C-alpha positions as CSV (number, residue, x, y, z in Angstrom):
1,X,0.0,0.0,0.0
2,X,1.4,3.4,-0.9
3,X,1.8,6.1,1.7
4,X,-1.0,8.1,0.1
5,X,-3.4,5.2,0.1
6,X,-2.5,4.4,3.7
7,X,-3.2,8.0,4.7
8,X,-6.5,8.0,2.9
9,X,-7.5,4.7,4.6
10,X,-6.6,6.1,8.0
11,X,-8.6,9.3,7.3
12,X,-11.7,7.5,6.3
13,X,-11.4,5.0,9.1
14,X,-11.3,7.8,11.7
15,X,-14.6,9.3,10.4
16,X,-17.7,8.6,12.5
17,X,-19.3,5.3,11.5
18,X,-22.4,5.7,9.4
19,X,-25.4,5.3,11.7
20,X,-28.0,5.0,8.9
21,X,-27.9,3.9,5.2
22,X,-29.4,5.5,2.1
23,X,-32.3,3.2,2.9
24,X,-32.9,5.3,6.1
25,X,-31.0,8.5,6.4
26,X,-31.2,9.7,2.8
27,X,-34.8,8.5,2.4
28,X,-35.9,10.4,5.5
29,X,-34.0,13.5,4.3
30,X,-35.9,13.3,0.9
31,X,-39.2,13.0,2.8
32,X,-38.4,16.0,4.9
33,X,-37.6,18.1,1.9
34,X,-40.8,17.0,0.2
35,X,-42.9,17.6,3.2
36,X,-41.8,21.2,3.4
37,X,-42.8,21.7,-0.2
38,X,-46.4,20.3,0.0
39,X,-49.3,22.5,-0.8
40,X,-52.0,22.8,1.9
41,X,-54.3,20.5,-0.1
42,X,-51.6,17.9,-0.5
43,X,-50.4,18.1,3.1
44,X,-54.0,17.6,4.3
45,X,-54.5,14.5,2.1
46,X,-51.1,13.0,3.0
47,X,-52.0,13.4,6.7
48,X,-55.4,11.8,6.1
49,X,-53.8,8.8,4.4
50,X,-51.1,8.4,7.0
51,X,-53.7,8.6,9.8
52,X,-55.0,5.2,8.5
53,X,-51.5,3.7,8.1
54,X,-52.1,1.2,10.9
55,X,-54.6,-0.5,8.5
56,X,-51.6,-1.9,6.6
57,X,-51.0,-4.1,9.7
58,X,-47.2,-3.9,9.9
59,X,-46.7,-3.1,13.5
60,X,-42.9,-3.2,13.4
61,X,-42.9,-1.1,10.3
62,X,-45.2,1.9,10.9
63,X,-46.5,4.3,8.4
64,X,-47.4,7.2,10.7
65,X,-45.4,10.0,9.1
66,X,-44.0,10.8,5.7
67,X,-40.5,9.9,7.0
68,X,-41.8,6.6,8.3
69,X,-43.3,6.0,4.9
70,X,-40.0,6.7,3.3
71,X,-38.4,3.7,4.9
72,X,-41.4,1.4,5.1
73,X,-40.7,-0.5,1.9
74,X,-37.3,-1.5,3.1
75,X,-38.5,-2.4,6.5
76,X,-41.1,-4.8,5.2
77,X,-38.4,-6.8,3.4
78,X,-38.4,-8.6,6.8
79,X,-41.8,-9.9,5.8
80,X,-41.2,-11.7,2.6
81,X,-44.3,-13.8,2.9
82,X,-46.3,-10.7,2.4
83,X,-44.2,-8.3,0.4
84,X,-41.8,-10.3,-1.7
85,X,-43.8,-9.2,-4.8
86,X,-42.4,-5.7,-4.2
87,X,-38.7,-6.5,-4.0
88,X,-38.0,-5.9,-7.7
89,X,-39.7,-2.5,-7.6
90,X,-36.8,-0.8,-5.9
91,X,-34.5,-0.7,-8.9
92,X,-34.1,-0.9,-12.6
93,X,-30.7,-2.1,-13.8
94,X,-30.3,-0.1,-17.1
95,X,-27.0,-0.9,-18.9
96,X,-24.6,2.1,-18.8
97,X,-22.5,0.4,-21.5
98,X,-25.3,1.1,-24.1
99,X,-27.5,4.0,-25.0
100,X,-30.1,4.8,-22.3
101,X,-33.2,2.6,-22.6
102,X,-36.0,3.6,-20.2
103,X,-37.9,0.4,-21.0
104,X,-35.1,-2.0,-20.3
105,X,-35.1,-4.4,-17.3
106,X,-38.7,-3.8,-16.4
107,X,-40.6,-7.0,-17.0
108,X,-44.4,-6.5,-16.7
109,X,-43.8,-3.1,-15.0
110,X,-41.8,-4.7,-12.1
111,X,-39.2,-1.9,-11.7
112,X,-38.9,1.4,-9.9
113,X,-39.7,3.8,-12.7
114,X,-42.9,2.0,-13.7
115,X,-44.1,1.6,-10.1
116,X,-43.9,5.2,-9.2
117,X,-46.8,6.1,-11.5
118,X,-48.8,3.0,-10.7
119,X,-48.5,3.5,-6.9
120,X,-49.2,7.2,-7.1
121,X,-52.5,6.5,-8.9
122,X,-53.5,4.1,-6.1
123,X,-52.5,6.6,-3.4
124,X,-54.6,9.3,-5.2
125,X,-57.7,7.1,-5.5
126,X,-60.1,8.1,-2.8
127,X,-62.2,5.1,-3.5
128,X,-59.3,2.7,-2.7
129,X,-59.1,1.0,0.7
130,X,-57.2,3.0,3.3
131,X,-54.6,0.3,3.7
132,X,-54.0,0.2,0.0
133,X,-53.6,4.0,-0.2
134,X,-51.2,4.1,2.8
135,X,-49.1,1.3,1.4
136,X,-49.0,3.0,-2.1
137,X,-48.0,6.3,-0.6
138,X,-45.1,4.7,1.2
139,X,-44.0,3.0,-2.0
140,X,-44.1,6.3,-3.9
141,X,-42.1,8.2,-1.3
142,X,-39.5,5.4,-1.1
143,X,-39.2,4.7,-4.8
144,X,-38.6,8.3,-5.7
145,X,-35.7,8.2,-3.3
146,X,-34.5,4.9,-4.7
147,X,-34.6,6.1,-8.3
148,X,-32.3,9.0,-7.4
149,X,-29.7,6.6,-6.0
150,X,-27.6,6.1,-9.2
151,X,-26.8,2.5,-8.7
152,X,-30.5,1.7,-8.4
153,X,-30.7,2.7,-12.1
154,X,-27.3,2.4,-13.7
155,X,-25.7,-1.1,-14.1
156,X,-22.8,-2.9,-15.8
157,X,-24.3,-6.4,-15.7
158,X,-23.3,-6.5,-12.0
159,X,-26.6,-6.0,-10.1
160,X,-26.2,-2.3,-9.8
161,X,-22.6,-2.5,-8.5
162,X,-23.4,-5.3,-6.0
163,X,-20.9,-7.6,-7.7
164,X,-18.1,-4.9,-7.6
165,X,-16.0,-5.6,-4.5
166,X,-14.6,-2.3,-3.2
167,X,-12.6,-1.2,-0.2
168,X,-13.8,1.8,1.8
169,X,-11.0,3.0,4.1
170,X,-10.3,0.2,6.6
171,X,-13.3,-1.8,5.3
172,X,-11.9,-4.5,3.1
173,X,-13.5,-5.3,-0.3
174,X,-14.5,-8.7,1.1
175,X,-17.0,-6.9,3.3
176,X,-18.1,-4.2,0.9
177,X,-19.3,-3.6,-2.6
178,X,-19.9,-0.5,-4.7
179,X,-23.7,-0.5,-4.3
180,X,-23.5,-0.9,-0.5
181,X,-20.9,1.9,-0.3
182,X,-23.3,4.3,-2.2
183,X,-26.2,3.1,0.0
184,X,-24.4,3.6,3.3
185,X,-20.9,5.0,4.0
186,X,-20.6,7.3,1.0
187,X,-24.2,8.6,1.4
188,X,-23.8,9.2,5.2
189,X,-20.6,11.1,4.8
190,X,-21.7,13.2,1.8
191,X,-25.1,14.1,3.3
192,X,-23.8,15.0,6.8
193,X,-20.9,17.1,5.8
194,X,-21.6,20.9,6.0
195,X,-23.3,22.8,4.6
196,X,-26.4,20.9,5.8
197,X,-29.1,20.0,3.2
198,X,-32.3,21.6,4.2
199,X,-35.4,22.9,2.4
200,X,-33.9,26.4,2.8
201,X,-30.7,25.4,1.1
202,X,-32.4,24.7,-2.1
203,X,-32.9,27.9,-4.1
204,X,-36.0,28.9,-6.1
205,X,-33.9,28.6,-9.3
206,X,-32.8,25.1,-8.2
207,X,-36.4,24.1,-7.7
208,X,-37.5,25.3,-11.1
209,X,-34.7,23.3,-12.7
210,X,-35.3,20.2,-10.7
211,X,-39.1,20.2,-11.4
212,X,-38.5,19.9,-15.2
213,X,-39.0,16.6,-17.0
214,X,-40.7,13.4,-15.9
215,X,-39.8,10.0,-14.3
216,X,-38.0,8.9,-17.5
217,X,-35.9,12.1,-17.6
218,X,-35.0,11.7,-13.9
219,X,-34.0,8.1,-14.3
220,X,-31.7,9.1,-17.2
221,X,-30.0,11.6,-14.8
222,X,-29.3,8.8,-12.2
223,X,-28.1,6.5,-15.0
224,X,-25.7,9.2,-16.1
225,X,-24.3,9.6,-12.7
226,X,-23.6,5.9,-12.6
227,X,-22.0,6.1,-16.1
228,X,-19.8,9.1,-15.5
229,X,-19.0,9.0,-11.8
230,X,-20.0,5.8,-9.9
231,X,-18.0,3.4,-12.1
232,X,-15.2,5.4,-13.9
233,X,-14.0,7.2,-10.8
234,X,-13.1,4.0,-9.0
235,X,-9.4,3.6,-8.2
236,X,-7.6,0.4,-9.3
237,X,-10.6,-0.7,-11.3
238,X,-10.9,-0.7,-15.1
239,X,-13.8,1.2,-16.6
240,X,-14.8,-1.8,-18.7
241,X,-18.1,-3.1,-20.0
242,X,-19.3,-5.2,-18.4
243,X,-17.7,-4.7,-15.0
244,X,-14.8,-7.0,-14.0
245,X,-16.2,-9.1,-11.2
246,X,-12.8,-10.7,-10.5
247,X,-11.1,-7.5,-9.4
248,X,-11.1,-5.3,-6.4
249,X,-11.6,-1.5,-6.4
250,X,-10.9,1.2,-3.9
251,X,-13.0,4.2,-2.8
252,X,-10.4,6.8,-1.9
253,X,-10.5,10.5,-1.1
254,X,-10.5,11.5,-4.8
255,X,-13.6,9.3,-5.4
256,X,-15.3,10.8,-2.4
257,X,-14.7,14.3,-3.7
258,X,-15.9,13.3,-7.2
259,X,-19.1,11.8,-6.0
260,X,-20.1,14.0,-3.1
261,X,-21.8,16.9,-5.0
262,X,-23.6,14.5,-7.3
263,X,-25.0,12.5,-4.4
264,X,-26.1,15.6,-2.5
265,X,-27.8,16.9,-5.7
266,X,-29.6,13.6,-6.2
267,X,-31.2,13.8,-2.7
268,X,-32.3,17.4,-3.3
269,X,-33.8,16.5,-6.6
270,X,-35.6,13.6,-5.1
271,X,-37.2,15.8,-2.4
272,X,-38.4,18.5,-4.7
273,X,-39.7,16.0,-7.3
274,X,-41.5,13.9,-4.7
275,X,-43.3,17.0,-3.5
276,X,-44.2,17.9,-7.1
277,X,-45.7,14.5,-7.7
278,X,-47.7,14.5,-4.4
279,X,-48.9,18.1,-5.0
280,X,-50.2,17.1,-8.5
281,X,-51.8,13.9,-7.2
282,X,-53.6,15.6,-4.3
283,X,-54.4,18.9,-5.9
284,X,-58.1,18.6,-4.9
Protein backbone atom coordinates (compact mmCIF):
# COMPACT_ATOMS: atom_id res chain seq x y z
CA UNK A 1 0.00 0.00 0.00
CA UNK A 2 1.38 3.44 -0.91
CA UNK A 3 1.79 6.13 1.72
CA UNK A 4 -0.98 8.15 0.08
CA UNK A 5 -3.42 5.23 0.11
CA UNK A 6 -2.51 4.39 3.68
CA UNK A 7 -3.16 7.97 4.74
CA UNK A 8 -6.49 8.01 2.94
CA UNK A 9 -7.52 4.73 4.57
CA UNK A 10 -6.64 6.09 7.99
CA UNK A 11 -8.57 9.31 7.34
CA UNK A 12 -11.72 7.50 6.31
CA UNK A 13 -11.41 4.99 9.14
CA UNK A 14 -11.34 7.82 11.67
CA UNK A 15 -14.62 9.27 10.41
CA UNK A 16 -17.72 8.57 12.50
CA UNK A 17 -19.25 5.26 11.53
CA UNK A 18 -22.43 5.65 9.44
CA UNK A 19 -25.44 5.27 11.67
CA UNK A 20 -27.96 5.00 8.87
CA UNK A 21 -27.94 3.94 5.24
CA UNK A 22 -29.45 5.47 2.09
CA UNK A 23 -32.33 3.19 2.95
CA UNK A 24 -32.93 5.28 6.06
CA UNK A 25 -30.97 8.51 6.38
CA UNK A 26 -31.24 9.69 2.78
CA UNK A 27 -34.83 8.50 2.43
CA UNK A 28 -35.89 10.44 5.52
CA UNK A 29 -34.02 13.49 4.25
CA UNK A 30 -35.87 13.26 0.92
CA UNK A 31 -39.18 12.96 2.77
CA UNK A 32 -38.36 15.97 4.94
CA UNK A 33 -37.59 18.14 1.93
CA UNK A 34 -40.78 17.00 0.19
CA UNK A 35 -42.93 17.59 3.25
CA UNK A 36 -41.83 21.22 3.44
CA UNK A 37 -42.82 21.69 -0.22
CA UNK A 38 -46.36 20.31 -0.02
CA UNK A 39 -49.31 22.52 -0.80
CA UNK A 40 -52.01 22.83 1.90
CA UNK A 41 -54.29 20.48 -0.06
CA UNK A 42 -51.58 17.86 -0.52
CA UNK A 43 -50.44 18.14 3.08
CA UNK A 44 -53.99 17.56 4.32
CA UNK A 45 -54.49 14.52 2.09
CA UNK A 46 -51.12 13.02 3.03
CA UNK A 47 -52.02 13.37 6.71
CA UNK A 48 -55.43 11.81 6.07
CA UNK A 49 -53.84 8.80 4.36
CA UNK A 50 -51.13 8.37 6.99
CA UNK A 51 -53.68 8.56 9.79
CA UNK A 52 -54.96 5.22 8.52
CA UNK A 53 -51.48 3.74 8.12
CA UNK A 54 -52.09 1.21 10.88
CA UNK A 55 -54.57 -0.47 8.55
CA UNK A 56 -51.62 -1.93 6.63
CA UNK A 57 -50.97 -4.07 9.72
CA UNK A 58 -47.17 -3.90 9.86
CA UNK A 59 -46.69 -3.12 13.53
CA UNK A 60 -42.89 -3.20 13.41
CA UNK A 61 -42.87 -1.06 10.25
CA UNK A 62 -45.18 1.88 10.95
CA UNK A 63 -46.51 4.34 8.37
CA UNK A 64 -47.39 7.19 10.71
CA UNK A 65 -45.41 10.02 9.15
CA UNK A 66 -44.00 10.78 5.72
CA UNK A 67 -40.53 9.95 7.05
CA UNK A 68 -41.82 6.62 8.35
CA UNK A 69 -43.35 5.99 4.94
CA UNK A 70 -40.03 6.74 3.25
CA UNK A 71 -38.36 3.70 4.85
CA UNK A 72 -41.38 1.37 5.13
CA UNK A 73 -40.73 -0.51 1.86
CA UNK A 74 -37.25 -1.48 3.09
CA UNK A 75 -38.55 -2.35 6.54
CA UNK A 76 -41.11 -4.84 5.17
CA UNK A 77 -38.36 -6.79 3.44
CA UNK A 78 -38.36 -8.61 6.77
CA UNK A 79 -41.85 -9.86 5.83
CA UNK A 80 -41.15 -11.74 2.58
CA UNK A 81 -44.27 -13.85 2.90
CA UNK A 82 -46.34 -10.69 2.42
CA UNK A 83 -44.16 -8.31 0.44
CA UNK A 84 -41.76 -10.33 -1.73
CA UNK A 85 -43.78 -9.17 -4.76
CA UNK A 86 -42.43 -5.66 -4.23
CA UNK A 87 -38.72 -6.47 -3.99
CA UNK A 88 -37.96 -5.94 -7.74
CA UNK A 89 -39.69 -2.54 -7.60
CA UNK A 90 -36.77 -0.83 -5.86
CA UNK A 91 -34.45 -0.69 -8.87
CA UNK A 92 -34.06 -0.92 -12.64
CA UNK A 93 -30.68 -2.14 -13.83
CA UNK A 94 -30.29 -0.13 -17.05
CA UNK A 95 -27.04 -0.88 -18.88
CA UNK A 96 -24.61 2.10 -18.81
CA UNK A 97 -22.54 0.40 -21.51
CA UNK A 98 -25.26 1.06 -24.09
CA UNK A 99 -27.52 4.02 -24.95
CA UNK A 100 -30.09 4.79 -22.29
CA UNK A 101 -33.21 2.65 -22.62
CA UNK A 102 -36.00 3.58 -20.22
CA UNK A 103 -37.92 0.39 -21.02
CA UNK A 104 -35.07 -2.00 -20.26
CA UNK A 105 -35.06 -4.41 -17.33
CA UNK A 106 -38.68 -3.75 -16.40
CA UNK A 107 -40.62 -6.97 -17.03
CA UNK A 108 -44.36 -6.46 -16.65
CA UNK A 109 -43.75 -3.11 -14.96
CA UNK A 110 -41.79 -4.67 -12.11
CA UNK A 111 -39.21 -1.91 -11.72
CA UNK A 112 -38.87 1.36 -9.88
CA UNK A 113 -39.72 3.76 -12.71
CA UNK A 114 -42.94 1.97 -13.66
CA UNK A 115 -44.11 1.57 -10.09
CA UNK A 116 -43.86 5.25 -9.17
CA UNK A 117 -46.76 6.11 -11.49
CA UNK A 118 -48.76 3.01 -10.65
CA UNK A 119 -48.50 3.47 -6.91
CA UNK A 120 -49.18 7.20 -7.15
CA UNK A 121 -52.47 6.45 -8.91
CA UNK A 122 -53.50 4.12 -6.08
CA UNK A 123 -52.54 6.64 -3.40
CA UNK A 124 -54.59 9.31 -5.17
CA UNK A 125 -57.68 7.12 -5.54
CA UNK A 126 -60.10 8.14 -2.77
CA UNK A 127 -62.20 5.05 -3.51
CA UNK A 128 -59.32 2.69 -2.69
CA UNK A 129 -59.07 0.97 0.69
CA UNK A 130 -57.22 3.00 3.35
CA UNK A 131 -54.59 0.28 3.71
CA UNK A 132 -53.95 0.25 -0.04
CA UNK A 133 -53.61 4.03 -0.16
CA UNK A 134 -51.20 4.14 2.78
CA UNK A 135 -49.11 1.33 1.35
CA UNK A 136 -49.04 2.95 -2.09
CA UNK A 137 -48.05 6.33 -0.65
CA UNK A 138 -45.14 4.68 1.17
CA UNK A 139 -44.03 3.02 -2.05
CA UNK A 140 -44.09 6.34 -3.91
CA UNK A 141 -42.10 8.18 -1.27
CA UNK A 142 -39.52 5.42 -1.11
CA UNK A 143 -39.24 4.72 -4.83
CA UNK A 144 -38.65 8.35 -5.74
CA UNK A 145 -35.71 8.21 -3.34
CA UNK A 146 -34.50 4.87 -4.71
CA UNK A 147 -34.62 6.10 -8.29
CA UNK A 148 -32.27 8.95 -7.42
CA UNK A 149 -29.66 6.56 -6.00
CA UNK A 150 -27.59 6.14 -9.19
CA UNK A 151 -26.82 2.47 -8.70
CA UNK A 152 -30.53 1.67 -8.42
CA UNK A 153 -30.69 2.66 -12.09
CA UNK A 154 -27.25 2.37 -13.74
CA UNK A 155 -25.71 -1.07 -14.15
CA UNK A 156 -22.80 -2.90 -15.77
CA UNK A 157 -24.29 -6.38 -15.68
CA UNK A 158 -23.29 -6.45 -12.00
CA UNK A 159 -26.58 -6.04 -10.13
CA UNK A 160 -26.16 -2.29 -9.84
CA UNK A 161 -22.64 -2.52 -8.45
CA UNK A 162 -23.38 -5.32 -5.98
CA UNK A 163 -20.85 -7.56 -7.74
CA UNK A 164 -18.10 -4.92 -7.65
CA UNK A 165 -16.00 -5.57 -4.54
CA UNK A 166 -14.59 -2.30 -3.24
CA UNK A 167 -12.62 -1.22 -0.21
CA UNK A 168 -13.77 1.78 1.80
CA UNK A 169 -11.04 3.01 4.11
CA UNK A 170 -10.33 0.24 6.62
CA UNK A 171 -13.29 -1.79 5.34
CA UNK A 172 -11.89 -4.47 3.06
CA UNK A 173 -13.53 -5.33 -0.28
CA UNK A 174 -14.48 -8.74 1.11
CA UNK A 175 -16.96 -6.88 3.34
CA UNK A 176 -18.08 -4.16 0.92
CA UNK A 177 -19.33 -3.63 -2.60
CA UNK A 178 -19.92 -0.53 -4.70
CA UNK A 179 -23.68 -0.53 -4.28
CA UNK A 180 -23.46 -0.90 -0.52
CA UNK A 181 -20.94 1.94 -0.32
CA UNK A 182 -23.28 4.30 -2.17
CA UNK A 183 -26.17 3.15 0.01
CA UNK A 184 -24.36 3.58 3.30
CA UNK A 185 -20.89 4.96 4.00
CA UNK A 186 -20.64 7.31 1.04
CA UNK A 187 -24.19 8.61 1.45
CA UNK A 188 -23.77 9.16 5.16
CA UNK A 189 -20.56 11.13 4.76
CA UNK A 190 -21.74 13.22 1.79
CA UNK A 191 -25.09 14.07 3.35
CA UNK A 192 -23.84 14.96 6.81
CA UNK A 193 -20.92 17.14 5.78
CA UNK A 194 -21.60 20.89 5.98
CA UNK A 195 -23.34 22.78 4.64
CA UNK A 196 -26.42 20.89 5.77
CA UNK A 197 -29.05 20.00 3.20
CA UNK A 198 -32.33 21.61 4.24
CA UNK A 199 -35.38 22.88 2.36
CA UNK A 200 -33.94 26.39 2.77
CA UNK A 201 -30.65 25.38 1.15
CA UNK A 202 -32.44 24.72 -2.15
CA UNK A 203 -32.90 27.94 -4.09
CA UNK A 204 -35.96 28.88 -6.13
CA UNK A 205 -33.89 28.58 -9.30
CA UNK A 206 -32.79 25.09 -8.23
CA UNK A 207 -36.40 24.08 -7.65
CA UNK A 208 -37.46 25.26 -11.09
CA UNK A 209 -34.66 23.29 -12.72
CA UNK A 210 -35.31 20.16 -10.68
CA UNK A 211 -39.05 20.21 -11.41
CA UNK A 212 -38.51 19.88 -15.15
CA UNK A 213 -39.04 16.61 -16.95
CA UNK A 214 -40.68 13.37 -15.90
CA UNK A 215 -39.77 10.04 -14.31
CA UNK A 216 -37.96 8.89 -17.45
CA UNK A 217 -35.87 12.06 -17.57
CA UNK A 218 -35.03 11.72 -13.88
CA UNK A 219 -34.01 8.09 -14.33
CA UNK A 220 -31.70 9.14 -17.15
CA UNK A 221 -29.98 11.58 -14.78
CA UNK A 222 -29.34 8.84 -12.24
CA UNK A 223 -28.13 6.51 -14.97
CA UNK A 224 -25.74 9.21 -16.14
CA UNK A 225 -24.26 9.63 -12.66
CA UNK A 226 -23.55 5.90 -12.65
CA UNK A 227 -22.04 6.09 -16.12
CA UNK A 228 -19.84 9.14 -15.51
CA UNK A 229 -18.99 8.96 -11.79
CA UNK A 230 -19.96 5.83 -9.87
CA UNK A 231 -18.01 3.43 -12.08
CA UNK A 232 -15.23 5.36 -13.89
CA UNK A 233 -13.98 7.25 -10.82
CA UNK A 234 -13.09 4.03 -8.98
CA UNK A 235 -9.40 3.59 -8.24
CA UNK A 236 -7.59 0.45 -9.34
CA UNK A 237 -10.57 -0.73 -11.33
CA UNK A 238 -10.88 -0.68 -15.14
CA UNK A 239 -13.82 1.22 -16.58
CA UNK A 240 -14.79 -1.77 -18.67
CA UNK A 241 -18.07 -3.07 -20.01
CA UNK A 242 -19.28 -5.25 -18.44
CA UNK A 243 -17.73 -4.74 -15.01
CA UNK A 244 -14.82 -6.96 -13.98
CA UNK A 245 -16.16 -9.15 -11.20
CA UNK A 246 -12.78 -10.72 -10.45
CA UNK A 247 -11.07 -7.46 -9.45
CA UNK A 248 -11.07 -5.26 -6.37
CA UNK A 249 -11.63 -1.50 -6.40
CA UNK A 250 -10.86 1.23 -3.88
CA UNK A 251 -12.99 4.18 -2.83
CA UNK A 252 -10.41 6.79 -1.92
CA UNK A 253 -10.47 10.48 -1.10
CA UNK A 254 -10.54 11.47 -4.78
CA UNK A 255 -13.57 9.26 -5.37
CA UNK A 256 -15.33 10.78 -2.39
CA UNK A 257 -14.67 14.26 -3.74
CA UNK A 258 -15.88 13.32 -7.23
CA UNK A 259 -19.13 11.77 -6.02
CA UNK A 260 -20.09 14.04 -3.10
CA UNK A 261 -21.81 16.86 -4.99
CA UNK A 262 -23.62 14.47 -7.32
CA UNK A 263 -24.99 12.46 -4.42
CA UNK A 264 -26.15 15.55 -2.54
CA UNK A 265 -27.81 16.91 -5.67
CA UNK A 266 -29.65 13.63 -6.21
CA UNK A 267 -31.17 13.82 -2.73
CA UNK A 268 -32.27 17.41 -3.25
CA UNK A 269 -33.79 16.53 -6.62
CA UNK A 270 -35.64 13.60 -5.10
CA UNK A 271 -37.20 15.75 -2.38
CA UNK A 272 -38.35 18.48 -4.74
CA UNK A 273 -39.71 16.02 -7.29
CA UNK A 274 -41.50 13.92 -4.71
CA UNK A 275 -43.32 17.04 -3.53
CA UNK A 276 -44.21 17.90 -7.11
CA UNK A 277 -45.73 14.45 -7.68
CA UNK A 278 -47.71 14.53 -4.44
CA UNK A 279 -48.92 18.08 -5.04
CA UNK A 280 -50.18 17.07 -8.45
CA UNK A 281 -51.85 13.89 -7.21
CA UNK A 282 -53.55 15.58 -4.27
CA UNK A 283 -54.38 18.90 -5.87
CA UNK A 284 -58.07 18.57 -4.90
